[in-house]
N, C-alpha and C positions, 0 to 999 in steps of 0.2 A: 762171463760178462753179459751175455744176452739174458741170462736168468736174472741178473741184478737189475738190468734196465727194465725188464718185464715186471719185476717185483715193485720197483718204484712207480712205474706207470699204473699198475693196479692200485697201489696205495693212493696215488693222486686221484685217480678216477673214483675210488671209493669215497674220498673226502668230498669230491664234487657231488656225489650222489646223496650225501647226507647233509648238504647245506640247507639251513633253515633260516628264512628271512624273518619270521615272526613266531615266537614260542609262547606268547601269552603272558600270564601272570609271572612277574619276576624277571622278564626279559629286559635286557639293558642294551641300548644302542648309543654309540657316539658317532656323529657324522661331522665331517669337515669338507668344505668345498668352496666353490666360487659362486658369488652372488652376482648374477648378470644384469638384472633390471629391477625396477621397483623404486625403492628409496635411494638407490645409488648402486654403483658397482663396487665390489670388494670381496671380502671373505666372510664365511659363515661357519659357525660351529653350534651343534645342538646335541642334547642328551635326552633320551627318552627312557622311561621306566614303565614296564607293563603292570597295570593294576588288575587286569582281567584278561580274558581271551580276546576282548574287543577294544578296550580303552588303555591308553598310555598317557602319562603326564610327563612333562619335561621342561627344559629351559634351554635358552640359546642366546646367541649374540651375533649380530651382523656388524661388521666393521667396514665402512664405506670409504673408498679412496677418492671418488669424485662423483659428480652428478647428484649432489645432495638434494633431498626434498626441499622444495621452495628456494633453492639456491642458498640455503642457510648452512654454513659450516658447522653450526651447533648440532645439526642433524646427521652427524657422521657415525653414530653408534645407535643401534636398536637392541636393547636388552629386553628379553621377553620370557614369559611362561607360555607353555603350549599344551594342547590336548589333541591327541590323534585317535581316530576310530579306525581300527584295522579290519579290513574286509576279506582277508585271506580265507577264513573258514566259510563266511557267508557266500562267497563267490566260488568256493571249491577250487581255489587256485593251487598250483603246485607249490611245494614247501619252499622253493628257492625265491618265490615272489611274494611281495607284500604291497598291497594297494591301500592307501590311507588318506582320507580327507582330514583336515585339522584346522584349528584356530590358534592364533598367536595374540597375546595381550601383553603390552609392556610399555616401555618408555623409549621414545625416539628423540634423542637429545634432551630437551626439557619439556616435551609435550607427550601426551598420551598417544600410543600407537596401537593399532588393531590390524590384524592381517588374517587371511584365510589361504589355505593351500590344498592342493591335491598332490600327493607324493606317491612314488613307487620305488621299491628297493628290489634289487636282484643280488643274491649272494653267490659268489663263486665257490666258496667253501664255508666251513663253519665260522670263520673269523672275519672275512673281508668280503664286502660287496660294493655295489655302486647304487647311488640314489639320484633322483631328479625330483624336484618339487616345483610346481607352477602355481601361481596365484599372485598376490600383491607383490611378493618378492620371489623371483625365480632363482633357483640354485641347483647346482649339479656338483657331485663329488663322491667321496668314499664313505662307506658306512662300516662300522666295526662292532662285532658282537663281544659282550663281556659275560 
């Protein structure tokens, strides 16, 4: 029994050692979380696809429950495209971490929306991590590798 527990512990530790937050070209991330401030409070979901070792393009949506921008209930959804610039290699960060500034451009209700953010991801294993983004809209949640 002790050998079995030790084997599972080594397997789990090995997966943690190989967690990679940013893999560059072809990397795909899905993030879901809570949007705490900015245009309102609610939930957020984003998808990013790596074009190179530095740049990713993606899309996302924020669904606000209350606190709408300009107190206008038409502003309860922000659908956007996004671009991120990943600084992991430039800053020589450990593979579990990814620091990325980015821009969001889209529609907030029936008006044009523009946003900027600084995000960081930390991956617990090859598939699941946590993220936080601060900027026009602040969000925190889980990040998934594909």
